N, CA, C and O of each residue as an XYZ file, in Angstrom:
344
protein
N     -22.059      7.563    -11.293
C     -21.016      6.608    -10.936
C     -20.512      6.024    -12.248
O     -21.230      5.251    -12.883
N     -19.320      6.362    -12.666
C     -18.758      5.889    -13.933
C     -18.501      4.377    -13.917
O     -18.026      3.802    -12.938
N     -18.842      3.776    -15.048
C     -18.523      2.372    -15.259
C     -17.097      2.270    -15.786
O     -16.757      2.911    -16.781
N     -16.256      1.465    -15.124
C     -14.860      1.356    -15.564
C     -14.551      0.013    -16.222
O     -13.521     -0.133    -16.880
N     -15.449     -0.980    -16.047
C     -15.247     -2.245    -16.734
C     -16.550     -3.034    -16.746
O     -17.448     -2.817    -15.933
N     -16.616     -3.954    -17.694
C     -17.804     -4.843    -17.843
C     -17.324     -6.182    -18.399
O     -16.657     -6.225    -19.433
N     -17.659     -7.261    -17.721
C     -17.306     -8.602    -18.206
C     -18.199     -9.651    -17.576
O     -18.541     -9.569    -16.397
N     -18.574    -10.643    -18.381
C     -19.386    -11.776    -17.886
C     -20.645    -11.336    -17.124
O     -21.053    -11.991    -16.165
N     -21.237    -10.260    -17.543
C     -22.443     -9.765    -16.882
C     -22.189     -8.946    -15.624
O     -23.128     -8.548    -14.935
N     -20.894     -8.692    -15.323
C     -20.509     -7.979    -14.096
C     -20.122     -6.552    -14.490
O     -19.305     -6.340    -15.386
N     -20.720     -5.589    -13.806
C     -20.408     -4.183    -14.055
C     -19.557     -3.692    -12.890
O     -19.894     -3.918    -11.728
N     -18.445     -3.014    -13.208
C     -17.562     -2.443    -12.197
C     -17.651     -0.927    -12.315
O     -17.453     -0.369    -13.394
N     -17.951     -0.259    -11.194
C     -18.092      1.197    -11.162
C     -17.359      1.759     -9.945
O     -17.044      1.047     -8.992
N     -17.097      3.092    -10.019
C     -16.556      3.836     -8.897
C     -17.302      5.166     -8.800
O     -17.645      5.784     -9.808
N     -17.539      5.582     -7.572
C     -18.133      6.916     -7.312
C     -17.004      7.913     -7.261
O     -15.879      7.563     -6.905
N     -17.291      9.159     -7.614
C     -16.363     10.249     -7.394
C     -16.402     10.645     -5.922
O     -17.467     10.695     -5.308
N     -15.223     10.925     -5.366
C     -15.085     11.430     -4.024
C     -15.810     10.520     -2.974
O     -16.479     10.996     -2.056
N     -15.634      9.206     -3.169
C     -16.272      8.221     -2.280
C     -15.473      8.104     -0.979
O     -14.374      8.647     -0.872
N     -16.016      7.407     -0.009
C     -15.407      7.250      1.314
C     -14.284      6.193      1.256
O     -14.250      5.353      0.356
N     -13.374      6.257      2.233
C     -12.324      5.249      2.358
C     -12.893      4.018      3.034
O     -13.938      4.125      3.675
N     -12.278      2.874      2.930
C     -11.053      2.583      2.226
C     -11.283      2.565      0.692
O     -12.425      2.493      0.237
N     -10.203      2.629     -0.088
C     -10.344      2.576     -1.546
C     -11.099      1.330     -1.932
O     -10.759      0.228     -1.502
N     -12.124      1.501     -2.744
C     -12.958      0.367     -3.137
C     -13.631      0.658     -4.477
O     -13.578      1.771     -5.002
N     -14.260     -0.378     -5.002
C     -15.090     -0.255     -6.195
C     -16.396     -0.973     -5.973
O     -16.515     -1.788     -5.058
N     -17.370     -0.680     -6.796
C     -18.678     -1.310     -6.695
C     -18.797     -2.342     -7.800
O     -18.507     -2.052     -8.961
N     -19.225     -3.552     -7.442
C     -19.440     -4.614     -8.435
C     -20.954     -4.927     -8.441
O     -21.558     -5.128     -7.388
N     -21.541     -4.963     -9.624
C     -22.943     -5.261     -9.819
C     -23.078     -6.518    -10.687
O     -22.395     -6.680    -11.697
N     -23.974     -7.387    -10.258
C     -24.270     -8.585    -11.024
C     -25.746     -8.885    -10.841
O     -26.161     -9.317     -9.766
N     -26.526     -8.667    -11.857
C     -27.975     -8.844    -11.737
C     -28.529     -7.926    -10.659
O     -28.353     -6.708    -10.706
N     -29.200     -8.528     -9.690
C     -29.777     -7.756     -8.566
C     -28.810     -7.570     -7.411
O     -29.164     -6.953     -6.406
N     -27.588     -8.095     -7.535
C     -26.607     -8.031     -6.471
C     -25.662     -6.848     -6.636
O     -25.316     -6.472     -7.756
N     -25.248     -6.265     -5.522
C     -24.246     -5.204     -5.496
C     -23.360     -5.392     -4.311
O     -23.834     -5.743     -3.231
N     -22.082     -5.166     -4.484
C     -21.171     -5.178     -3.317
C     -20.091     -4.138     -3.510
O     -19.775     -3.751     -4.635
N     -19.526     -3.687     -2.395
C     -18.368     -2.807     -2.397
C     -17.173     -3.701     -2.060
O     -17.185     -4.430     -1.067
N     -16.156     -3.631     -2.896
C     -14.975     -4.476     -2.745
C     -13.773     -3.607     -2.419
O     -13.461     -2.665     -3.147
N     -13.090     -3.932     -1.303
C     -11.868     -3.254     -0.905
C     -10.784     -3.576     -1.925
O     -10.526     -4.751     -2.187
N     -10.144     -2.568     -2.506
C      -9.179     -2.781     -3.564
C      -7.943     -3.529     -3.031
O      -7.467     -4.452     -3.692
N      -7.427     -3.167     -1.885
C      -6.211     -3.797     -1.376
C      -6.449     -5.157     -0.755
O      -5.662     -6.082     -0.956
N      -7.534     -5.287      0.001
C      -7.804     -6.567      0.698
C      -8.539     -7.568     -0.191
O      -8.534     -8.767      0.090
N      -9.165     -7.090     -1.252
C      -9.949     -7.943     -2.167
C     -11.050     -8.675     -1.423
O     -11.270     -9.868     -1.636
N     -11.748     -7.949     -0.541
C     -12.841     -8.549      0.186
C     -14.046     -7.610      0.200
O     -13.915     -6.401      0.007
N     -15.219     -8.192      0.431
C     -16.440     -7.370      0.441
C     -16.465     -6.491      1.700
O     -16.256     -6.970      2.814
N     -16.721     -5.215      1.497
C     -16.938     -4.268      2.564
C     -18.405     -4.263      2.927
O     -18.762     -4.250      4.105
N     -19.259     -4.273      1.909
C     -20.713     -4.267      2.137
C     -21.387     -4.904      0.923
O     -20.883     -4.812     -0.197
N     -22.514     -5.539      1.151
C     -23.274     -6.145      0.071
C     -23.015     -7.606     -0.077
O     -22.484     -8.245      0.832
N     -23.385     -8.155     -1.224
C     -23.233     -9.580     -1.462
C     -23.101     -9.858     -2.959
O     -23.759     -9.220     -3.781
N     -22.258    -10.802     -3.294
C     -22.190    -11.405     -4.623
C     -22.182    -12.901     -4.466
O     -21.610    -13.413     -3.504
N     -22.798    -13.620     -5.378
C     -22.706    -15.084     -5.326
C     -21.215    -15.489     -5.302
O     -20.383    -14.816     -5.909
N     -20.891    -16.565     -4.617
C     -19.479    -16.959     -4.450
C     -18.708    -17.075     -5.793
O     -17.560    -16.638     -5.884
N     -19.322    -17.645     -6.795
C     -18.611    -17.797     -8.073
C     -18.322    -16.444     -8.684
O     -17.238    -16.234     -9.229
N     -19.253    -15.532     -8.609
C     -19.094    -14.174     -9.151
C     -18.038    -13.441     -8.330
O     -17.187    -12.764     -8.908
N     -18.063    -13.550     -7.056
C     -17.077    -12.901     -6.173
C     -15.683    -13.413     -6.550
O     -14.749    -12.614     -6.621
N     -15.514    -14.705     -6.790
C     -14.214    -15.217     -7.197
C     -13.720    -14.614     -8.487
O     -12.533    -14.319     -8.623
N     -14.616    -14.429     -9.434
C     -14.253    -13.797    -10.729
C     -13.851    -12.346    -10.509
O     -12.853    -11.885    -11.063
N     -14.618    -11.629     -9.706
C     -14.306    -10.229     -9.426
C     -12.980    -10.072     -8.728
O     -12.203     -9.177     -9.060
N     -12.707    -10.943     -7.752
C     -11.447    -10.867     -7.025
C     -10.279    -11.197     -7.954
O      -9.236    -10.550     -7.869
N     -10.427    -12.180     -8.833
C      -9.367    -12.501     -9.811
C      -9.067    -11.293    -10.689
O      -7.905    -10.959    -10.923
N     -10.137    -10.631    -11.181
C      -9.976     -9.440    -11.996
C      -9.282     -8.333    -11.219
O      -8.376     -7.681    -11.739
N      -9.706     -8.115     -9.967
C      -9.131     -7.056     -9.130
C      -7.662     -7.317     -8.850
O      -6.884     -6.365     -8.783
N      -7.259     -8.546     -8.688
C      -5.852     -8.878     -8.463
C      -5.021     -8.501     -9.682
O      -3.904     -8.005     -9.538
N      -5.543     -8.727    -10.862
C      -4.854     -8.431    -12.089
C      -4.736     -6.904    -12.361
O      -3.826     -6.456    -13.060
N      -5.679     -6.123    -11.789
C      -5.745     -4.721    -12.117
C      -5.677     -3.808    -10.910
O      -6.224     -2.705    -10.942
N      -5.018     -4.242     -9.842
C      -4.943     -3.453     -8.626
C      -4.343     -2.073     -8.867
O      -4.874     -1.078     -8.373
N      -3.262     -1.997     -9.606
C      -2.596     -0.710     -9.895
C      -3.569      0.242    -10.581
O      -3.679      1.407    -10.198
N      -4.260     -0.243    -11.574
C      -5.196      0.601    -12.318
C      -6.387      1.029    -11.448
O      -6.882      2.150    -11.564
N      -6.833      0.121    -10.581
C      -7.929      0.461     -9.689
C      -7.520      1.538     -8.727
O      -8.287      2.471     -8.488
N      -6.318      1.443     -8.157
C      -5.830      2.462     -7.230
C      -5.615      3.790     -7.934
O      -5.859      4.837     -7.335
N      -5.169      3.784     -9.180
C      -5.022      5.015     -9.954
C      -6.421      5.649    -10.145
O      -6.599      6.851     -9.942
N      -7.388      4.835    -10.530
C      -8.747      5.363    -10.697
C      -9.302      5.908     -9.383
O     -10.026      6.903     -9.370
N      -8.958      5.252     -8.286
C      -9.440      5.750     -6.971
C      -8.872      7.161     -6.730
O      -9.592      8.057     -6.290
N      -7.563      7.349     -7.025
C      -6.987      8.672     -6.865
C      -7.642      9.713     -7.777
O      -7.898     10.844     -7.365
N      -7.904      9.312     -9.011
C      -8.560     10.215     -9.969
C      -9.950     10.574     -9.474
O     -10.373     11.726     -9.572
N     -10.668      9.574     -8.933
C     -12.056      9.825     -8.459
C     -12.049     10.817     -7.289
O     -12.967     11.628     -7.168
N     -11.037     10.763     -6.436
C     -10.986     11.678     -5.311
C     -10.761     13.108     -5.760
O     -11.096     14.050     -5.042
N     -10.187     13.275     -6.963
C      -9.915     14.590     -7.522
C     -10.993     14.986     -8.579
O     -10.854     16.004     -9.257
N     -12.026     14.193     -8.701
C     -13.080     14.431     -9.684
C     -12.555     14.518    -11.122
O     -13.027     15.328    -11.920
N     -11.583     13.682    -11.431
C     -10.993     13.575    -12.781
C     -11.579     12.342    -13.448
O     -11.840     11.337    -12.787
N     -11.786     12.419    -14.762
C     -12.359     11.287    -15.479
C     -11.592     10.006    -15.234
O     -10.361     10.004    -15.235
N     -12.321      8.903    -15.020
C     -11.705      7.631    -14.714
C     -11.344      6.928    -16.032
O     -11.939      7.159    -17.084
N     -10.333      6.057    -15.909
C      -9.828      5.303    -17.050
C     -10.519      3.950    -17.104
O     -10.681      3.292    -16.077
N     -10.931      3.530    -18.304
C     -11.491      2.181    -18.415
C     -10.428      1.136    -18.121
O      -9.243      1.361    -18.367
N     -10.857     -0.018    -17.589
C      -9.932     -1.096    -17.262
C     -10.406     -2.316    -18.084
O     -11.598     -2.600    -18.205
N      -9.416     -3.007    -18.630
C      -9.703     -4.184    -19.468
C     -10.538     -5.191    -18.707
O     -10.327     -5.406    -17.513
N     -11.491     -5.815    -19.396
C     -12.301     -6.847    -18.729
C     -11.502     -8.133    -18.572
O     -10.444     -8.321    -19.173
N     -12.041     -8.991    -17.757
C     -11.470    -10.331    -17.592
C     -11.966    -11.159    -18.782
O     -13.166    -11.248    -19.041
N     -11.012    -11.759    -19.494
C     -11.376    -12.555    -20.670
C     -10.920    -13.972    -20.525
O     -11.142    -14.786    -21.422
């Protein structure tokens, strides 16, 4: 599962050829969640509320890049890194 971004202790990854809806995986310490790219909400898992807010803010800024990476992942093409939240 390629890492596409890292910021504030949060790791963002995507699986190749993963299931719909388009989503990414966010890891923070022992927590993991799947975040819907378009709805910006948790599909499965848990993140502390403050961390979820940070991840959602980042996803809002990078929705186009996330959707592009989703398309690339479905074709098993190398994913593009996405700028961290600074």
